Biopython code that builds the backbone (N, CA, C, O; Angstrom):
import numpy as np
from Bio.PDB.StructureBuilder import StructureBuilder

atoms = [
    (1, "MET", "N", (214.461, 202.321, 155.079)),
    (1, "MET", "CA", (214.490, 201.430, 155.881)),
    (1, "MET", "C", (215.584, 200.598, 155.709)),
    (1, "MET", "O", (216.506, 200.549, 154.894)),
    (2, "MET", "N", (215.031, 199.532, 157.327)),
    (2, "MET", "CA", (216.525, 199.016, 157.709)),
    (2, "MET", "C", (216.549, 197.747, 157.956)),
    (2, "MET", "O", (215.565, 197.452, 158.635)),
    (3, "ILE", "N", (217.365, 196.640, 157.673)),
    (3, "ILE", "CA", (217.241, 195.824, 158.292)),
    (3, "ILE", "C", (218.271, 195.724, 159.225)),
    (3, "ILE", "O", (219.389, 196.239, 159.206)),
    (4, "THR", "N", (217.478, 194.619, 160.464)),
    (4, "THR", "CA", (217.764, 194.145, 161.645)),
    (4, "THR", "C", (217.747, 192.558, 162.235)),
    (4, "THR", "O", (216.706, 191.916, 162.098)),
    (5, "LYS", "N", (218.720, 192.043, 162.781)),
    (5, "LYS", "CA", (218.486, 191.153, 163.450)),
    (5, "LYS", "C", (218.066, 191.350, 164.934)),
    (5, "LYS", "O", (218.643, 192.188, 165.627)),
    (6, "LEU", "N", (217.207, 190.689, 165.350)),
    (6, "LEU", "CA", (217.252, 190.757, 166.432)),
    (6, "LEU", "C", (217.546, 190.172, 167.466)),
    (6, "LEU", "O", (217.896, 189.123, 166.926)),
    (7, "LEU", "N", (217.734, 189.936, 168.815)),
    (7, "LEU", "CA", (218.822, 189.298, 169.764)),
    (7, "LEU", "C", (219.792, 188.675, 169.385)),
    (7, "LEU", "O", (220.087, 187.530, 169.727)),
    (8, "GLU", "N", (220.682, 189.741, 168.252)),
    (8, "GLU", "CA", (221.912, 189.056, 167.679)),
    (8, "GLU", "C", (222.621, 188.511, 169.237)),
    (8, "GLU", "O", (222.888, 187.470, 169.839)),
    (9, "GLN", "N", (222.659, 189.181, 169.305)),
    (9, "GLN", "CA", (224.030, 188.937, 171.157)),
    (9, "GLN", "C", (223.925, 187.727, 171.642)),
    (9, "GLN", "O", (224.759, 186.970, 172.140)),
    (10, "ILE", "N", (222.503, 187.608, 171.386)),
    (10, "ILE", "CA", (222.440, 185.695, 172.204)),
    (10, "ILE", "C", (222.651, 184.585, 171.284)),
    (10, "ILE", "O", (223.356, 183.637, 171.633)),
    (11, "LEU", "N", (221.880, 184.640, 169.683)),
    (11, "LEU", "CA", (222.137, 182.990, 169.283)),
    (11, "LEU", "C", (221.574, 184.074, 167.657)),
    (11, "LEU", "O", (220.873, 185.085, 167.711)),
    (12, "PRO", "N", (222.101, 183.498, 166.500)),
    (12, "PRO", "CA", (222.136, 183.987, 165.464)),
    (12, "PRO", "C", (220.591, 184.248, 165.071)),
    (12, "PRO", "O", (220.097, 183.350, 164.389)),
    (13, "ALA", "N", (220.042, 184.959, 165.282)),
    (13, "ALA", "CA", (218.675, 185.801, 165.639)),
    (13, "ALA", "C", (217.767, 186.066, 164.419)),
    (13, "ALA", "O", (218.328, 186.163, 163.327)),
    (14, "GLU", "N", (216.460, 186.190, 164.481)),
    (14, "GLU", "CA", (215.249, 186.333, 163.617)),
    (14, "GLU", "C", (215.736, 187.526, 162.910)),
    (14, "GLU", "O", (216.727, 188.098, 163.364)),
    (15, "LEU", "N", (215.223, 187.919, 161.971)),
    (15, "LEU", "CA", (215.511, 189.009, 160.676)),
    (15, "LEU", "C", (214.711, 190.086, 160.765)),
    (15, "LEU", "O", (213.678, 189.765, 161.353)),
    (16, "GLY", "N", (214.718, 191.079, 160.489)),
    (16, "GLY", "CA", (213.449, 192.133, 160.506)),
    (16, "GLY", "C", (213.484, 193.435, 159.860)),
    (16, "GLY", "O", (214.444, 194.194, 159.733)),
    (17, "VAL", "N", (212.132, 193.586, 159.423)),
    (17, "VAL", "CA", (212.871, 194.884, 158.461)),
    (17, "VAL", "C", (212.201, 196.029, 160.130)),
    (17, "VAL", "O", (211.835, 195.673, 161.250)),
    (18, "GLN", "N", (212.348, 197.676, 159.353)),
    (18, "GLN", "CA", (211.679, 198.562, 160.344)),
    (18, "GLN", "C", (211.528, 199.660, 159.406)),
    (18, "GLN", "O", (211.983, 199.529, 158.269)),
    (19, "LYS", "N", (211.144, 200.355, 159.633)),
    (19, "LYS", "CA", (210.927, 201.532, 158.305)),
    (19, "LYS", "C", (210.305, 202.580, 158.844)),
    (19, "LYS", "O", (209.105, 202.720, 159.078)),
    (20, "VAL", "N", (211.642, 203.669, 159.119)),
    (20, "VAL", "CA", (211.300, 205.392, 159.536)),
    (20, "VAL", "C", (211.333, 206.328, 159.338)),
    (20, "VAL", "O", (212.352, 207.019, 159.351)),
    (21, "ASP", "N", (210.197, 206.693, 159.075)),
    (21, "ASP", "CA", (210.257, 208.149, 158.264)),
    (21, "ASP", "C", (211.138, 209.772, 158.501)),
    (21, "ASP", "O", (211.753, 210.102, 159.515)),
    (22, "SER", "N", (211.001, 210.384, 157.552)),
    (22, "SER", "CA", (211.618, 211.579, 158.151)),
    (22, "SER", "C", (212.363, 211.944, 158.996)),
    (22, "SER", "O", (213.560, 212.163, 158.811)),
    (23, "ALA", "N", (211.594, 212.099, 160.354)),
    (23, "ALA", "CA", (211.356, 212.373, 161.802)),
    (23, "ALA", "C", (212.476, 211.248, 162.754)),
    (23, "ALA", "O", (212.937, 211.664, 163.817)),
    (24, "GLY", "N", (212.828, 209.854, 162.257)),
    (24, "GLY", "CA", (213.086, 209.634, 162.947)),
    (24, "GLY", "C", (211.735, 208.314, 163.628)),
    (24, "GLY", "O", (212.030, 207.301, 164.262)),
    (25, "ASN", "N", (211.034, 208.530, 163.439)),
    (25, "ASN", "CA", (209.693, 207.765, 164.537)),
    (25, "ASN", "C", (210.121, 206.403, 162.989)),
    (25, "ASN", "O", (210.482, 206.399, 161.813)),
    (26, "PHE", "N", (209.765, 205.510, 164.046)),
    (26, "PHE", "CA", (209.619, 203.789, 163.548)),
    (26, "PHE", "C", (208.046, 204.362, 163.545)),
    (26, "PHE", "O", (207.365, 205.048, 164.307)),
    (27, "LEU", "N", (207.867, 203.733, 162.334)),
    (27, "LEU", "CA", (206.582, 203.476, 161.040)),
    (27, "LEU", "C", (205.485, 201.863, 161.436)),
    (27, "LEU", "O", (204.339, 201.563, 161.099)),
    (28, "TRP", "N", (206.371, 201.256, 162.150)),
    (28, "TRP", "CA", (206.493, 199.735, 161.950)),
    (28, "TRP", "C", (206.349, 199.201, 163.364)),
    (28, "TRP", "O", (206.566, 197.990, 163.306)),
    (29, "GLY", "N", (206.102, 199.540, 164.494)),
    (29, "GLY", "CA", (206.507, 198.767, 166.168)),
    (29, "GLY", "C", (207.611, 199.525, 165.909)),
    (29, "GLY", "O", (208.077, 200.021, 164.883)),
    (30, "GLN", "N", (208.091, 199.500, 167.634)),
    (30, "GLN", "CA", (209.368, 199.668, 168.426)),
    (30, "GLN", "C", (210.182, 198.285, 167.647)),
    (30, "GLN", "O", (211.036, 198.599, 166.819)),
    (31, "THR", "N", (209.924, 196.653, 167.904)),
    (31, "THR", "CA", (210.562, 196.599, 166.973)),
    (31, "THR", "C", (211.130, 196.169, 165.410)),
    (31, "THR", "O", (212.137, 195.829, 164.788)),
    (32, "GLY", "N", (210.091, 196.375, 165.320)),
    (32, "GLY", "CA", (209.719, 196.104, 163.395)),
    (32, "GLY", "C", (208.577, 195.005, 163.019)),
    (32, "GLY", "O", (207.569, 194.761, 163.682)),
    (33, "VAL", "N", (209.005, 194.364, 161.714)),
    (33, "VAL", "CA", (207.947, 193.192, 161.274)),
    (33, "VAL", "C", (209.479, 192.752, 161.236)),
    (33, "VAL", "O", (210.594, 193.263, 161.136)),
    (34, "ARG", "N", (208.579, 190.882, 161.442)),
    (34, "ARG", "CA", (209.743, 189.993, 161.424)),
    (34, "ARG", "C", (209.072, 189.847, 159.380)),
    (34, "ARG", "O", (208.117, 190.090, 158.643)),
    (35, "VAL", "N", (210.662, 189.197, 159.422)),
    (35, "VAL", "CA", (210.543, 189.052, 157.580)),
    (35, "VAL", "C", (210.099, 187.503, 157.407)),
    (35, "VAL", "O", (209.742, 187.113, 156.295)),
    (36, "THR", "N", (210.127, 186.516, 158.654)),
    (36, "THR", "CA", (209.537, 185.567, 158.673)),
    (36, "THR", "C", (209.043, 184.737, 159.309)),
    (36, "THR", "O", (209.605, 184.835, 160.400)),
    (37, "THR", "N", (208.134, 183.725, 159.377)),
    (37, "THR", "CA", (207.814, 183.052, 161.269)),
    (37, "THR", "C", (208.420, 182.401, 161.674)),
    (37, "THR", "O", (208.504, 182.052, 162.852)),
    (38, "GLU", "N", (209.397, 181.849, 160.159)),
    (38, "GLU", "CA", (210.280, 180.688, 160.688)),
    (38, "GLU", "C", (211.549, 181.148, 161.525)),
    (38, "GLU", "O", (212.138, 182.219, 161.373)),
    (39, "GLU", "N", (211.996, 179.733, 162.814)),
    (39, "GLU", "CA", (212.334, 179.836, 164.165)),
    (39, "GLU", "C", (213.648, 179.650, 163.529)),
    (39, "GLU", "O", (214.436, 179.555, 164.470)),
    (40, "THR", "N", (214.470, 179.521, 162.122)),
    (40, "THR", "CA", (215.126, 179.447, 161.326)),
    (40, "THR", "C", (216.560, 180.359, 162.252)),
    (40, "THR", "O", (216.283, 181.417, 162.817)),
    (41, "ASN", "N", (217.714, 179.924, 162.292)),
    (41, "ASN", "CA", (218.723, 180.927, 162.511)),
    (41, "ASN", "C", (218.810, 182.141, 161.488)),
    (41, "ASN", "O", (219.923, 181.814, 161.076)),
    (42, "HIS", "N", (218.535, 183.224, 160.789)),
    (42, "HIS", "CA", (218.655, 183.274, 160.231)),
    (42, "HIS", "C", (219.831, 184.146, 160.120)),
    (42, "HIS", "O", (219.993, 185.033, 160.959)),
    (43, "GLY", "N", (221.008, 183.904, 158.767)),
    (43, "GLY", "CA", (221.580, 184.478, 158.484)),
    (43, "GLY", "C", (221.802, 186.284, 157.841)),
    (43, "GLY", "O", (220.782, 186.954, 157.997)),
    (44, "GLN", "N", (222.929, 186.994, 157.215)),
    (44, "GLN", "CA", (223.141, 187.587, 156.065)),
    (44, "GLN", "C", (221.403, 188.130, 155.383)),
    (44, "GLN", "O", (220.291, 187.631, 155.555)),
    (45, "GLY", "N", (221.627, 188.726, 154.993)),
    (45, "GLY", "CA", (220.328, 189.471, 154.482)),
    (45, "GLY", "C", (220.609, 190.778, 153.799)),
    (45, "GLY", "O", (221.510, 191.557, 154.111)),
    (46, "GLY", "N", (219.246, 191.012, 152.292)),
    (46, "GLY", "CA", (219.947, 192.135, 152.286)),
    (46, "GLY", "C", (218.617, 193.504, 151.945)),
    (46, "GLY", "O", (218.517, 194.108, 153.013)),
    (47, "LEU", "N", (217.888, 193.983, 151.162)),
    (47, "LEU", "CA", (217.110, 194.694, 150.499)),
    (47, "LEU", "C", (216.411, 195.901, 149.930)),
    (47, "LEU", "O", (216.980, 196.844, 150.480)),
    (48, "VAL", "N", (215.971, 196.131, 149.548)),
    (48, "VAL", "CA", (215.877, 196.951, 148.619)),
    (48, "VAL", "C", (214.373, 197.486, 148.419)),
    (48, "VAL", "O", (213.456, 196.854, 148.943)),
    (49, "SER", "N", (214.132, 198.552, 147.728)),
    (49, "SER", "CA", (212.657, 199.255, 148.219)),
    (49, "SER", "C", (212.165, 198.579, 146.928)),
    (49, "SER", "O", (212.919, 198.371, 145.978)),
    (50, "ASP", "N", (209.891, 197.997, 146.948)),
    (50, "ASP", "CA", (209.554, 198.275, 145.799)),
    (50, "ASP", "C", (208.780, 198.616, 145.698)),
    (50, "ASP", "O", (207.673, 198.078, 145.709)),
    (51, "GLY", "N", (209.208, 200.104, 145.500)),
    (51, "GLY", "CA", (208.491, 200.989, 144.681)),
    (51, "GLY", "C", (207.019, 201.396, 145.572)),
    (51, "GLY", "O", (206.378, 202.330, 145.091)),
    (52, "ASP", "N", (206.518, 200.808, 146.707)),
    (52, "ASP", "CA", (205.070, 201.157, 146.660)),
    (52, "ASP", "C", (205.044, 201.608, 148.219)),
    (52, "ASP", "O", (204.009, 201.775, 148.862)),
    (53, "GLY", "N", (206.752, 201.828, 148.861)),
    (53, "GLY", "CA", (207.001, 201.672, 150.470)),
    (53, "GLY", "C", (207.063, 200.599, 151.002)),
    (53, "GLY", "O", (207.192, 200.596, 152.227)),
    (54, "GLY", "N", (207.009, 199.585, 150.430)),
    (54, "GLY", "CA", (207.703, 198.668, 151.108)),
    (54, "GLY", "C", (208.945, 197.888, 150.708)),
    (54, "GLY", "O", (209.745, 198.519, 150.016)),
    (55, "CYS", "N", (209.260, 196.610, 151.020)),
    (55, "CYS", "CA", (210.697, 196.348, 150.946)),
    (55, "CYS", "C", (210.158, 195.335, 149.969)),
    (55, "CYS", "O", (209.015, 195.212, 149.531)),
    (56, "VAL", "N", (211.710, 194.349, 149.632)),
    (56, "VAL", "CA", (211.611, 192.987, 149.153)),
    (56, "VAL", "C", (213.286, 192.588, 149.471)),
    (56, "VAL", "O", (214.327, 192.859, 148.872)),
    (57, "ILE", "N", (212.942, 191.708, 150.883)),
    (57, "ILE", "CA", (214.325, 191.029, 150.952)),
    (57, "ILE", "C", (214.904, 190.023, 150.855)),
    (57, "ILE", "O", (214.209, 189.037, 150.608)),
    (58, "VAL", "N", (216.422, 189.822, 151.004)),
    (58, "VAL", "CA", (216.459, 187.829, 150.583)),
    (58, "VAL", "C", (217.655, 188.017, 151.370)),
    (58, "VAL", "O", (218.564, 188.848, 151.374)),
    (59, "TRP", "N", (217.218, 186.446, 152.381)),
    (59, "TRP", "CA", (218.786, 186.654, 152.800)),
    (59, "TRP", "C", (219.287, 184.538, 152.927)),
    (59, "TRP", "O", (218.986, 183.935, 151.897)),
    (60, "GLN", "N", (219.767, 183.888, 153.751)),
    (60, "GLN", "CA", (221.069, 183.138, 154.040)),
    (60, "GLN", "C", (220.156, 182.304, 154.830)),
    (60, "GLN", "O", (220.276, 182.675, 155.997)),
    (61, "ASN", "N", (219.485, 181.559, 154.763)),
    (61, "ASN", "CA", (219.301, 180.623, 156.789)),
    (61, "ASN", "C", (221.429, 180.411, 156.934)),
    (61, "ASN", "O", (222.538, 180.704, 156.488)),
    (62, "TYR", "N", (220.588, 179.649, 157.973)),
    (62, "TYR", "CA", (222.151, 179.144, 158.808)),
    (62, "TYR", "C", (222.164, 177.361, 157.984)),
    (62, "TYR", "O", (223.201, 176.808, 157.617)),
    (63, "ASP", "N", (220.865, 176.804, 157.866)),
    (63, "ASP", "CA", (220.923, 175.618, 157.207)),
    (63, "ASP", "C", (221.448, 175.514, 155.937)),
    (63, "ASP", "O", (221.613, 174.384, 155.476)),
    (64, "GLU", "N", (221.968, 177.233, 154.784)),
    (64, "GLU", "CA", (222.110, 176.989, 153.600)),
    (64, "GLU", "C", (221.056, 177.365, 151.978)),
    (64, "GLU", "O", (221.402, 177.368, 150.796)),
    (65, "ARG", "N", (219.882, 177.607, 152.552)),
    (65, "ARG", "CA", (219.278, 177.841, 152.117)),
    (65, "ARG", "C", (218.583, 179.670, 151.719)),
    (65, "ARG", "O", (218.190, 180.388, 152.638)),
    (66, "ILE", "N", (218.563, 180.083, 150.407)),
    (66, "ILE", "CA", (217.948, 181.362, 150.169)),
    (66, "ILE", "C", (216.776, 181.723, 150.413)),
    (66, "ILE", "O", (215.912, 181.016, 149.894)),
    (67, "LEU", "N", (216.357, 182.758, 151.150)),
    (67, "LEU", "CA", (215.178, 183.240, 151.247)),
    (67, "LEU", "C", (214.649, 184.485, 150.397)),
    (67, "LEU", "O", (215.456, 185.265, 149.893)),
    (68, "MET", "N", (213.359, 184.638, 150.262)),
    (68, "MET", "CA", (212.892, 186.245, 149.739)),
    (68, "MET", "C", (211.668, 185.995, 150.319)),
    (68, "MET", "O", (211.201, 184.862, 150.205)),
    (69, "ASN", "N", (210.885, 187.096, 151.096)),
    (69, "ASN", "CA", (210.095, 187.821, 151.265)),
    (69, "ASN", "C", (209.410, 189.121, 150.702)),
    (69, "ASN", "O", (210.330, 189.867, 150.365)),
    (70, "ARG", "N", (208.520, 189.560, 150.519)),
    (70, "ARG", "CA", (207.810, 190.804, 150.312)),
    (70, "ARG", "C", (207.548, 191.627, 152.179)),
    (70, "ARG", "O", (207.449, 190.980, 153.222)),
    (71, "ILE", "N", (207.506, 192.937, 152.059)),
    (71, "ILE", "CA", (207.019, 193.292, 153.451)),
    (71, "ILE", "C", (206.313, 194.783, 152.250)),
    (71, "ILE", "O", (206.956, 195.308, 151.342)),
    (72, "ASP", "N", (204.469, 195.225, 152.784)),
    (72, "ASP", "CA", (203.839, 196.164, 151.992)),
    (72, "ASP", "C", (204.307, 197.145, 153.227)),
    (72, "ASP", "O", (204.779, 197.018, 154.357)),
    (73, "ARG", "N", (203.721, 198.638, 151.972)),
    (73, "ARG", "CA", (204.076, 199.576, 153.229)),
    (73, "ARG", "C", (203.556, 199.850, 153.850)),
    (73, "ARG", "O", (203.800, 200.971, 154.298)),
    (74, "PHE", "N", (202.073, 198.867, 154.579)),
    (74, "PHE", "CA", (201.780, 198.336, 155.780)),
    (74, "PHE", "C", (202.461, 197.453, 157.074)),
    (74, "PHE", "O", (202.249, 197.410, 158.286)),
    (75, "GLY", "N", (203.321, 196.830, 156.209)),
    (75, "GLY", "CA", (204.477, 195.935, 157.456)),
    (75, "GLY", "C", (204.438, 194.591, 157.135)),
    (75, "GLY", "O", (205.216, 193.682, 157.425)),
    (76, "ARG", "N", (203.303, 194.603, 156.422)),
    (76, "ARG", "CA", (202.549, 193.155, 156.439)),
    (76, "ARG", "C", (203.331, 192.435, 155.416)),
    (76, "ARG", "O", (203.778, 193.095, 154.478)),
    (77, "ARG", "N", (203.690, 190.402, 155.510)),
    (77, "ARG", "CA", (204.404, 190.101, 154.642)),
    (77, "ARG", "C", (203.268, 189.792, 153.168)),
    (77, "ARG", "O", (202.046, 189.898, 153.069)),
    (78, "VAL", "N", (204.293, 189.394, 152.207)),
    (78, "VAL", "CA", (203.510, 189.773, 151.307)),
    (78, "VAL", "C", (203.151, 188.791, 151.096)),
    (78, "VAL", "O", (201.983, 188.574, 151.419)),
    (79, "TRP", "N", (204.298, 187.154, 150.151)),
    (79, "TRP", "CA", (204.195, 186.447, 150.061)),
    (79, "TRP", "C", (204.654, 184.964, 150.389)),
    (79, "TRP", "O", (204.551, 183.935, 149.721)),
    (80, "SER", "N", (205.078, 185.150, 151.371)),
    (80, "SER", "CA", (204.408, 183.819, 152.635)),
    (80, "SER", "C", (204.645, 184.469, 153.747)),
    (80, "SER", "O", (205.085, 185.619, 153.759)),
    (81, "GLU", "N", (204.295, 183.596, 155.079)),
    (81, "GLU", "CA", (204.394, 183.941, 156.097)),
    (81, "GLU", "C", (206.322, 183.093, 156.917)),
    (81, "GLU", "O", (206.812, 183.132, 158.046)),
    (82, "THR", "N", (206.849, 182.389, 155.430)),
    (82, "THR", "CA", (207.861, 182.093, 156.152)),
    (82, "THR", "C", (209.319, 182.329, 154.621)),
    (82, "THR", "O", (210.525, 182.090, 154.682)),
    (83, "GLY", "N", (208.652, 182.757, 153.685)),
    (83, "GLY", "CA", (209.806, 182.754, 152.209)),
    (83, "GLY", "C", (209.087, 182.491, 151.222)),
    (83, "GLY", "O", (207.885, 182.230, 151.256)),
    (84, "ILE", "N", (210.050, 182.563, 149.922)),
    (84, "ILE", "CA", (209.746, 182.503, 149.296)),
    (84, "ILE", "C", (211.295, 181.478, 149.285)),
    (84, "ILE", "O", (212.388, 182.040, 149.352)),
    (85, "PHE", "N", (211.166, 179.764, 149.180)),
    (85, "PHE", "CA", (212.744, 179.368, 148.722)),
    (85, "PHE", "C", (213.161, 179.719, 147.809)),
    (85, "PHE", "O", (212.239, 179.814, 146.999)),
    (86, "LEU", "N", (214.538, 180.149, 147.166)),
    (86, "LEU", "CA", (215.289, 180.295, 146.009)),
    (86, "LEU", "C", (216.497, 179.124, 145.498)),
    (86, "LEU", "O", (216.531, 178.345, 144.546)),
    (87, "ILE", "N", (217.521, 179.440, 146.712)),
    (87, "ILE", "CA", (218.128, 178.317, 145.733)),
    (87, "ILE", "C", (218.930, 177.355, 147.387)),
    (87, "ILE", "O", (219.063, 178.046, 148.397)),
    (88, "ASN", "N", (219.268, 176.195, 147.431)),
    (88, "ASN", "CA", (220.248, 175.475, 148.236)),
    (88, "ASN", "C", (221.316, 175.665, 148.253)),
    (88, "ASN", "O", (221.980, 174.871, 147.587)),
    (89, "THR", "N", (222.100, 176.802, 149.004)),
    (89, "THR", "CA", (223.692, 176.979, 148.391)),
    (89, "THR", "C", (224.862, 176.380, 148.871)),
    (89, "THR", "O", (225.983, 176.874, 148.753)),
    (90, "GLY", "N", (224.467, 174.778, 149.688)),
    (90, "GLY", "CA", (225.284, 173.913, 149.943)),
    (90, "GLY", "C", (227.042, 174.679, 150.448)),
    (90, "GLY", "O", (228.125, 174.106, 150.565)),
    (91, "THR", "N", (226.667, 176.176, 150.649)),
    (91, "THR", "CA", (227.845, 176.342, 151.644)),
    (91, "THR", "C", (227.064, 177.627, 153.195)),
    (91, "THR", "O", (226.753, 178.810, 153.333)),
    (92, "GLN", "N", (227.091, 176.670, 153.799)),
    (92, "GLN", "CA", (226.883, 176.998, 154.902)),
    (92, "GLN", "C", (227.571, 178.627, 155.729)),
    (92, "GLN", "O", (228.755, 178.922, 155.893)),
    (93, "TYR", "N", (226.178, 179.526, 156.161)),
    (93, "TYR", "CA", (227.084, 180.918, 157.164)),
    (93, "TYR", "C", (227.543, 180.870, 157.373)),
    (93, "TYR", "O", (227.597, 179.697, 157.743)),
    (94, "LYS", "N", (228.745, 181.516, 157.690)),
    (94, "LYS", "CA", (229.559, 181.614, 159.234)),
    (94, "LYS", "C", (229.293, 182.853, 159.769)),
    (94, "LYS", "O", (230.178, 183.670, 159.515)),
    (95, "SER", "N", (228.466, 183.228, 160.358)),
    (95, "SER", "CA", (228.625, 184.038, 161.200)),
    (95, "SER", "C", (230.569, 184.740, 161.819)),
    (95, "SER", "O", (231.526, 184.010, 161.562)),
    (96, "SER", "N", (230.767, 185.831, 162.416)),
    (96, "SER", "CA", (231.927, 185.991, 162.480)),
    (96, "SER", "C", (232.312, 185.668, 164.055)),
    (96, "SER", "O", (233.416, 185.453, 164.556)),
    (97, "LYS", "N", (230.833, 185.720, 164.725)),
    (97, "LYS", "CA", (230.900, 184.566, 166.009)),
    (97, "LYS", "C", (230.861, 183.678, 166.440)),
    (97, "LYS", "O", (230.782, 183.266, 167.597)),
    (98, "SER", "N", (230.942, 183.079, 165.068)),
    (98, "SER", "CA", (230.724, 181.083, 165.029)),
    (98, "SER", "C", (232.099, 180.298, 165.129)),
    (98, "SER", "O", (233.175, 180.519, 164.572)),
    (99, "LYS", "N", (231.770, 179.457, 165.888)),
    (99, "LYS", "CA", (233.490, 178.445, 166.596)),
    (99, "LYS", "C", (233.043, 177.829, 165.528)),
    (99, "LYS", "O", (231.901, 177.566, 165.151)),
    (100, "ARG", "N", (234.621, 177.530, 164.860)),
    (100, "ARG", "CA", (235.190, 176.514, 163.842)),
    (100, "ARG", "C", (235.165, 175.143, 164.560)),
    (100, "ARG", "O", (235.170, 175.149, 165.791)),
    (101, "TRP", "N", (235.140, 174.089, 163.959)),
    (101, "TRP", "CA", (235.360, 172.701, 164.562)),
    (101, "TRP", "C", (236.187, 172.662, 164.228)),
    (101, "TRP", "O", (236.887, 171.668, 164.427)),
]
sb = StructureBuilder()
sb.init_structure("model")
sb.init_model(0)
sb.init_chain("A")
sb.init_seg("    ")
for serial, (resi, resn, name, xyz) in enumerate(atoms, 1):
    if name == "N":
        sb.init_residue(resn, " ", resi, " ")
    sb.init_atom(name, np.array(xyz, "f"), 0.0, 1.0, " ", f" {name:<3s}", serial, name[0])
structure = sb.get_structure()
């Protein structure tokens, strides 16, 4: 599995995941699965296998919130459509492309 950021060249973008088989075929559609339906700009993320063909993803939004969600083996969001809130870090994520004021 891999984590992707869609449209990153245009703006900080939607976070998604893609499952790839051993032959290199995309198993969750051509563009993968969005981790959340929120339109908020998403920063860095990471994932681990859930041990059942899916994954658990944790990410930080640009509004300082850290969230998580689980995607099952079929590419469906399990815990929430928008993710589960974990904590507000009080530290905004800054992309290396961010302009500092």
